[in-house]
C-alpha positions as CSV (number, residue, x, y, z in Angstrom):
1,M,65.7,84.1,91.8
2,K,69.4,84.4,92.3
3,K,70.7,87.9,92.8
4,K,73.3,89.1,90.3
5,C,76.0,91.7,90.6
6,L,76.6,94.1,87.7
7,L,80.3,94.0,88.2
8,Y,82.5,91.1,87.4
9,C,86.2,90.7,87.7
10,I,88.9,88.1,87.3
11,L,90.9,87.7,90.5
12,P,94.3,86.3,91.1
13,V,94.2,82.8,92.4
14,L,94.8,82.9,96.2
15,L,95.6,80.0,98.4
16,I,92.2,78.7,99.5
17,I,92.3,78.3,103.3
18,L,88.5,78.2,103.5
19,V,86.7,76.0,100.9
20,A,83.4,77.5,99.8
21,S,80.4,75.2,99.9
22,S,77.4,75.3,97.7
23,T,75.1,76.3,100.5
24,N,77.2,78.5,102.8
25,A,79.2,81.6,102.3
26,Q,82.9,81.4,103.1
27,S,85.8,83.6,102.5
28,I,89.0,82.9,100.6
29,W,91.9,84.0,102.7
30,S,95.4,84.6,101.4
31,T,98.4,82.8,102.7
32,P,99.5,84.2,106.0
33,Q,102.7,86.3,105.8
34,P,104.6,88.9,107.8
35,F,104.2,92.7,107.3
36,T,107.8,93.2,108.6
37,T,110.5,90.9,109.8
38,S,112.9,93.1,111.8
39,M,114.5,91.5,114.8
40,S,112.5,93.1,117.6
41,D,109.1,92.5,119.2
42,K,106.0,94.1,117.7
43,S,102.5,94.4,119.1
44,N,99.1,96.2,118.9
45,P,98.7,96.7,115.2
46,Y,96.3,99.3,113.8
47,L,95.4,99.3,110.1
48,C,93.3,101.9,108.3
49,I,92.7,103.8,105.1
50,V,92.9,107.7,105.3
51,N,91.2,109.6,102.5
52,N,93.7,111.6,100.3
53,F,96.6,109.9,102.0
54,G,96.5,106.1,101.6
55,E,96.9,102.9,103.5
56,I,98.4,103.0,107.0
57,L,99.7,100.4,109.4
58,L,100.8,101.5,112.9
59,W,102.2,99.4,115.7
60,E,104.4,99.5,118.8
61,E,107.8,98.0,118.7
62,K,110.9,97.8,120.8
63,A,113.2,100.7,119.8
64,D,115.9,99.7,122.2
65,S,116.3,97.0,124.9
66,N,113.9,98.6,127.3
67,F,111.3,100.9,125.7
68,T,108.7,100.8,122.8
69,A,108.1,103.3,120.1
70,I,105.3,103.9,117.6
71,Y,106.1,102.7,114.1
72,Y,104.4,103.6,110.9
73,K,104.3,102.1,107.4
74,K,102.2,102.7,104.2
75,Y,101.5,99.0,104.0
76,L,101.0,98.7,100.2
77,S,104.2,100.5,99.4
78,S,107.7,99.0,99.3
79,E,109.0,101.7,101.7
80,D,110.6,100.6,104.9
81,P,108.7,101.3,108.2
82,F,110.0,104.2,110.3
83,I,109.6,105.4,113.9
84,L,106.8,107.9,114.2
85,Y,107.5,108.7,117.9
86,F,110.1,107.6,120.4
87,E,110.8,108.9,123.9
88,S,113.6,107.5,126.0
89,G,112.5,106.1,129.3
90,V,108.8,105.9,128.2
91,D,106.8,103.1,126.6
92,L,104.6,104.4,123.8
93,R,101.6,102.1,123.3
94,N,98.3,101.4,121.6
95,P,98.4,103.7,118.4
96,Q,95.0,104.5,116.8
97,V,93.9,106.9,114.1
98,M,91.1,109.5,113.8
99,E,90.5,111.2,110.5
100,A,90.3,115.0,110.6
101,Y,87.4,115.7,108.3
102,G,87.0,119.4,107.4
103,N,90.4,120.3,108.7
104,S,92.5,122.1,106.0
105,D,95.9,121.6,107.6
106,T,95.5,118.1,109.2
107,L,94.4,114.9,107.5
108,F,94.4,112.7,110.6
109,Y,95.4,112.3,114.2
110,V,97.4,109.5,115.7
111,F,96.5,108.8,119.3
112,F,98.8,106.8,121.6
113,E,99.5,106.2,125.3
114,K,102.7,107.2,127.2
115,D,103.4,104.6,129.9
116,Y,105.8,105.9,132.6
117,G,105.4,102.8,134.8
118,N,103.4,104.5,137.6
119,K,101.4,106.8,135.4
120,T,99.8,106.6,132.0
121,E,98.9,109.5,129.7
122,I,97.2,109.9,126.3
123,Y,98.7,112.1,123.6
124,Y,97.9,112.7,119.9
125,A,99.8,114.0,116.9
126,K,98.5,115.9,113.9
127,C,99.4,114.4,110.5
128,A,99.4,116.5,107.3
129,A,98.9,115.4,103.6
130,D,102.6,116.0,102.9
131,G,103.6,113.5,105.5
132,G,104.5,116.1,108.1
133,V,103.8,115.2,111.8
134,S,103.4,117.6,114.7
135,S,104.9,117.2,118.1
136,P,102.8,115.2,120.5
137,V,99.9,117.1,122.0
138,P,98.7,116.2,125.5
139,F,95.1,114.9,125.5
140,A,94.5,113.1,128.8
141,V,97.2,113.7,131.4
142,Q,95.1,114.2,134.6
143,G,95.1,111.5,137.2
144,D,97.4,108.4,137.4
145,Y,96.0,106.1,134.8
146,N,94.4,106.9,131.4
147,L,93.9,103.6,129.6
148,C,91.7,101.6,127.2
149,Y,91.0,104.7,125.0
150,M,89.2,104.2,121.7
151,A,89.0,106.7,118.9
152,N,86.7,107.0,115.8
153,N,86.0,109.8,113.5
154,E,84.1,111.9,116.0
155,L,84.7,110.6,119.5
156,V,87.4,109.6,121.9
157,A,86.6,107.5,125.0
158,W,89.0,106.4,127.8
159,I,89.1,105.2,131.4
160,S,90.8,107.6,133.8
161,D,91.1,106.5,137.4
162,S,87.9,104.4,137.3
163,N,86.0,107.2,135.4
164,L,84.7,106.7,131.9
165,L,85.4,109.9,130.0
166,V,84.2,110.9,126.5
167,S,85.4,113.8,124.3
168,Q,84.0,115.0,120.9
169,R,85.9,116.5,118.1
170,E,84.5,120.1,117.6
171,Y,85.0,123.3,115.6
172,L,85.0,126.4,117.8
173,G,86.3,129.9,117.1
174,G,87.7,128.8,113.7
175,I,89.8,126.1,115.2
176,W,89.4,122.3,115.3
177,G,89.9,120.7,118.6
178,F,88.3,118.5,121.3
179,S,85.6,119.2,123.8
180,A,86.2,119.1,127.5
181,P,85.6,115.5,128.6
182,D,82.2,114.3,129.9
183,T,82.1,111.8,132.7
184,L,79.7,109.1,131.4
185,Y,80.1,106.6,134.3
186,S,82.2,106.0,137.4
187,G,83.0,102.6,138.9
188,N,85.5,99.7,138.5
189,I,85.5,99.8,134.7
190,T,88.0,97.4,133.2
191,D,87.3,97.6,129.4
192,L,85.3,99.6,126.8
193,A,84.3,99.4,123.2
194,L,83.4,102.4,121.1
195,L,80.9,101.1,118.5
196,D,80.2,102.8,115.2
197,Y,79.9,106.6,115.5
198,N,77.8,107.0,118.6
199,Y,77.5,103.8,120.7
200,L,79.7,103.2,123.7
201,S,79.8,100.0,125.8
202,W,81.9,99.2,128.9
203,L,82.6,96.4,131.3
204,L,82.0,96.9,135.0
205,D,83.8,94.6,137.3
206,G,81.7,93.6,140.3
207,E,82.4,91.6,143.4
208,Q,79.9,88.9,142.6
209,Q,79.1,89.5,138.9
210,D,80.5,91.5,136.0
211,T,78.1,93.7,133.9
212,I,78.2,95.1,130.4
213,L,76.5,98.5,129.9
214,Y,76.0,100.8,126.9
215,S,74.9,104.3,126.1
216,F,73.9,106.0,122.8
217,L,74.8,109.6,121.8
218,H,72.0,111.8,120.6
219,Y,73.8,114.8,119.2
220,Q,71.0,117.1,120.4
221,N,70.2,115.5,123.8
222,G,73.6,114.0,124.7
223,W,74.3,110.5,126.0
224,T,71.4,108.3,127.0
225,T,71.1,106.8,130.5
226,P,73.2,103.6,130.5
227,D,71.4,100.3,129.9
228,V,72.6,96.8,130.9
229,I,73.4,94.5,128.0
230,A,74.5,91.4,130.0
231,T,75.5,90.2,133.4
232,E,77.7,87.1,133.9
233,T,79.7,85.6,136.8
234,E,83.0,86.6,135.0
235,I,83.6,88.6,131.9
236,V,87.1,89.4,130.7
237,S,87.0,91.6,127.6
238,L,84.8,93.4,125.1
239,E,85.3,93.6,121.3
240,G,83.2,95.7,119.0
241,V,82.8,97.2,115.6
242,D,84.7,100.4,116.5
243,F,84.9,101.7,112.9
244,P,82.4,101.3,110.1
245,V,83.0,99.0,107.3
246,F,80.5,99.1,104.4
247,G,77.1,98.3,105.9
248,A,78.5,97.7,109.4
249,L,75.9,96.8,112.1
250,V,76.4,98.0,115.6
251,A,77.7,94.9,117.4
252,I,79.6,93.9,120.4
253,A,81.1,90.6,121.6
254,W,82.6,89.4,124.9
255,T,84.2,86.3,126.4
256,Y,82.6,85.0,129.6
257,R,82.9,82.1,132.0
258,E,79.9,79.7,132.4
259,D,80.0,76.2,134.0
260,D,83.8,76.4,134.3
261,V,84.4,77.0,130.6
262,W,84.8,80.1,128.6
263,R,82.4,81.1,125.8
264,I,81.7,84.0,123.4
265,N,78.4,85.9,123.1
266,N,77.5,88.5,120.5
267,C,75.0,91.3,120.6
268,E,73.5,93.6,118.0
269,L,72.4,97.0,119.2
270,Y,69.5,98.7,117.4
271,S,66.9,101.3,118.4
272,W,64.8,98.4,119.6
273,E,65.8,95.5,121.9
274,P,69.3,94.1,121.6
275,S,69.6,90.7,119.9
276,F,72.0,88.0,121.3
277,Y,73.9,85.3,119.4
278,P,76.1,83.0,121.5
279,L,78.6,80.9,119.7
280,E,79.1,77.1,120.1
281,I,82.8,77.1,120.8
282,T,84.3,76.8,124.3
283,S,87.7,77.1,125.9
284,D,89.5,76.4,129.2
285,T,90.8,80.0,129.2
286,P,89.4,83.3,128.1
287,F,89.2,83.8,124.3
288,D,91.6,86.1,122.5
289,F,89.4,87.4,119.7
290,D,88.0,90.2,117.5
291,I,84.9,90.7,115.4
292,I,83.7,92.8,112.5
293,T,80.4,93.1,110.8
294,A,79.4,94.3,107.3
295,D,77.0,93.7,104.5
296,M,79.5,91.7,102.3
297,I,79.3,89.1,99.6
298,T,82.0,86.6,98.7
299,D,80.8,85.8,95.2
300,P,79.3,88.4,92.8
301,E,77.4,85.9,90.8
302,E,76.1,83.4,93.4
303,Y,75.5,86.1,96.0
304,L,77.0,84.4,99.0
305,P,76.5,86.8,101.9
306,I,78.5,87.2,105.1
307,G,77.4,89.6,107.8
308,Y,79.8,88.5,110.6
309,H,83.5,87.7,110.9
310,M,85.3,86.6,114.0
311,A,89.0,85.7,114.5
312,Y,90.2,83.9,117.6
313,C,93.1,81.9,119.0
314,M,92.8,78.2,119.7
315,E,95.3,75.6,120.9
316,V,96.4,73.1,118.3
317,S,99.2,70.6,119.1
318,G,100.5,72.8,121.9
319,F,100.4,76.1,120.0
320,N,97.9,78.8,119.7
321,E,96.8,79.1,116.0
322,I,94.4,81.6,114.4
323,F,90.9,80.5,113.5
324,T,88.0,82.3,111.9
325,C,84.3,82.0,112.4
326,E,81.9,83.7,109.9
327,D,78.2,83.6,108.9
328,I,75.4,85.8,107.8
329,N,73.7,85.9,111.2
330,Y,76.2,85.1,114.0
331,S,75.2,81.4,114.1
332,G,78.8,80.3,114.4
333,T,78.5,77.3,112.2
334,Q,81.8,77.7,110.3
335,Y,84.9,77.5,112.3
336,T,88.1,77.2,110.2
337,Q,91.8,77.1,111.0
338,L,93.5,79.9,109.2
339,S,97.2,79.8,110.4
340,F,99.4,76.7,110.4
341,L,102.5,78.4,111.7
342,E,103.2,75.9,114.5
343,T,104.1,78.7,116.9
344,E,102.3,80.9,119.4
345,S,99.9,83.5,118.0
346,K,97.9,86.2,119.8
347,N,95.9,89.4,119.5
348,P,94.0,88.9,116.2
349,K,92.5,92.1,114.8
350,L,90.1,92.5,111.9
351,F,90.3,95.7,109.7
352,G,88.6,97.1,106.6
353,G,91.3,97.7,104.1
354,E,91.7,99.3,100.6
355,S,89.0,99.5,98.0
356,V,89.3,97.4,94.9
357,G,88.1,99.0,91.6
358,G,85.0,100.5,93.1
359,Y,83.2,97.1,93.6
360,G,84.8,95.7,96.7
361,F,87.4,95.9,99.4
362,W,90.0,93.8,101.1
363,M,89.4,92.8,104.7
364,Y,92.6,92.2,106.7
365,L,93.2,89.9,109.7
366,V,96.4,91.0,111.5
367,W,97.9,89.2,114.5
368,E,101.1,88.7,116.5
369,A,103.1,85.5,115.9
370,Y,106.3,84.3,117.7
371,V,108.7,83.6,114.9
372,D,112.5,83.1,115.2
373,G,112.6,84.5,118.7
374,Y,110.5,87.7,118.1
375,W,106.9,88.7,118.0
376,Q,106.1,89.6,114.4
377,L,103.0,91.0,112.8
378,Y,101.4,88.5,110.4
379,Y,98.4,89.1,108.2
380,S,96.0,87.4,105.8
381,R,93.3,89.2,103.7
382,T,90.1,88.3,101.8
383,L,88.2,90.2,99.1
384,H,84.6,91.1,99.6
385,Y,82.1,92.9,97.4
386,Y,80.1,95.8,98.7
387,G,76.7,94.1,98.3
388,A,73.9,93.0,96.0
389,I,73.1,95.4,93.2
390,E,69.7,94.0,92.1
391,E,66.6,92.6,93.7
392,N,66.2,91.4,97.3
393,S,63.6,91.3,100.1
394,L,62.9,95.1,100.1
395,S,62.8,95.6,96.4
396,N,59.0,95.3,96.2
397,D,58.4,97.6,99.1
398,I,60.5,100.7,98.2
399,Q,61.7,102.5,95.0
400,I,64.9,104.5,94.7
401,F,65.4,107.2,92.0
402,P,66.7,108.9,90.0
403,N,69.9,107.0,89.0
404,P,72.1,108.9,88.1
405,A,71.2,111.5,90.7
406,S,72.4,115.1,90.6
407,H,70.8,116.9,93.6
408,F,68.6,114.5,95.6
409,I,68.1,110.8,95.9
410,R,64.4,110.1,96.5
411,I,62.9,107.0,98.1
412,E,59.2,106.0,97.8
413,N,58.2,104.2,101.0
414,S,54.5,103.5,100.4
415,K,54.2,101.1,103.3
416,E,55.8,103.7,105.7
417,L,58.4,101.2,106.9
418,N,60.8,102.2,109.6
419,L,63.9,102.5,107.4
420,T,67.5,102.9,108.3
421,I,69.2,104.5,105.3
422,R,73.0,104.5,104.8
423,L,75.1,105.9,101.9
424,F,78.7,104.8,101.3
425,D,81.3,105.9,98.9
426,V,83.4,103.4,96.9
427,S,86.0,103.2,99.7
428,G,83.3,101.9,102.1
429,K,83.2,105.2,104.1
430,L,79.8,106.1,105.5
431,V,78.8,109.5,104.1
432,Y,75.1,109.6,105.2
433,E,73.0,107.8,107.7
434,N,69.4,108.5,108.9
435,R,66.3,106.7,110.1
436,Q,62.9,107.7,108.6
437,K,59.4,106.4,108.3
438,A,57.8,108.9,105.8
439,D,56.2,107.6,102.6
440,E,58.5,109.9,100.6
441,I,62.1,110.4,101.6
442,S,64.6,112.8,100.1
443,I,68.4,112.8,100.6
444,D,70.3,115.9,99.8
445,I,73.5,114.9,97.9
446,R,74.7,118.3,96.7
447,T,77.7,118.3,99.0
448,L,79.0,114.9,97.8
449,V,81.8,114.4,95.3
450,K,80.8,113.1,91.8
451,G,81.2,109.4,91.6
452,I,79.9,105.9,92.4
453,Y,78.1,105.3,95.8
454,F,76.1,102.5,97.3
455,I,72.9,103.1,99.2
456,Q,71.8,100.5,101.8
457,I,68.3,100.5,103.2
458,T,67.3,98.2,106.0
459,D,64.0,97.4,107.8
460,R,64.8,94.9,110.6
461,E,65.8,91.7,108.7
462,K,64.9,93.0,105.2
463,Y,67.4,95.0,103.3
464,L,68.3,96.5,99.9
465,T,71.7,97.6,98.6
466,Q,71.9,99.5,95.3
467,K,74.7,101.1,93.3
468,M,74.1,104.8,92.7
469,L,75.9,107.3,90.4
470,V,76.1,110.9,91.7
471,D,76.6,113.2,88.7
472,L,76.5,116.8,89.9
């Protein structure tokens, strides 16, 4: 039986870059266009949604002939972008955002690097609901090089003089701040990926082989002993799902050299053994790419699911254009050219964007394109629905009730399956996650805000996604 969605909408007609087939799910991407067109070079875009504030795009841009500044724009508004931070004589790089949940005077933090040429430091700024921004606060200024940091809603990880350091956001003495850094690993670390809320992976450069390791944070027991994910003759970069989109799986990908060509491999990390999904594409040079995973559908009536997106650069007629690869299970069977700009493109990044009417969200692909003598930020976006609402492969094994729910959501799990339970609000933000095996499971929802939520329950390859109404 085909799965049906309870919510239908009429969407504006977008330019169809990807043509959906009757048997495979494919996305409909909008026509690529620039975010801004000022006559200066731009790089390292970061797009996100901040609760009670709105849609944010950050990037670094040349503020004068020599140095870069951090720029900011509410990307859905018509307002011009403005400089968030600039310091003469210093390059400011790599902006990222961390939401400040529970903090009454700060909505979010903006992290960035200060590059002095012979020394690199990490700073952050506090941003309030009224748009006020604090002076930069030193975060990692010890040693000579503090690079490759990644921030999510709880953790910050970075490389400092060959040490992998991690700090947690914490509430002590009535003040929100960050814990003293823990040294998770020491060695010739060249890249890292902070995955979901509590997975961290990093790349160790060896003399003969390169190795990818990972660790998992148990909030009571600390970080687990690092495990090896993969070892190859040469690995260049890691990309991972470093912020949760609705139903995001913990995944990482890397580009590696094998038989004198470059390839891409993917890995899903669970509580059991990692699963690997190599792609079919090859290149003469390392891939410039990004990935994102989510439980998404492209058609609410036909239920065409997509669990995996990748964007990458590939040479076409002498220029690097943007391509996409997407599928439900990383099989890498649908490779499609997205951009036809006939110019150089690089650094593709995938982001979860704004919610649409409570039933879906926009996914954004942002990259750098060399147009009219400058590196500009281009983007395309595609609409995805949060998931199936009715029956699927777990519907006969578990029951979820009541709906609407006022104090607790209860799950009957008569077969005592090992369930992963996630609850998302309509913006796609994860508000609850747990793993349980009991025959009767109860979720306390008394601290949630009244509204529509989506509960996702998985048991290995089986899953169930259901719309829930919280009516306190």
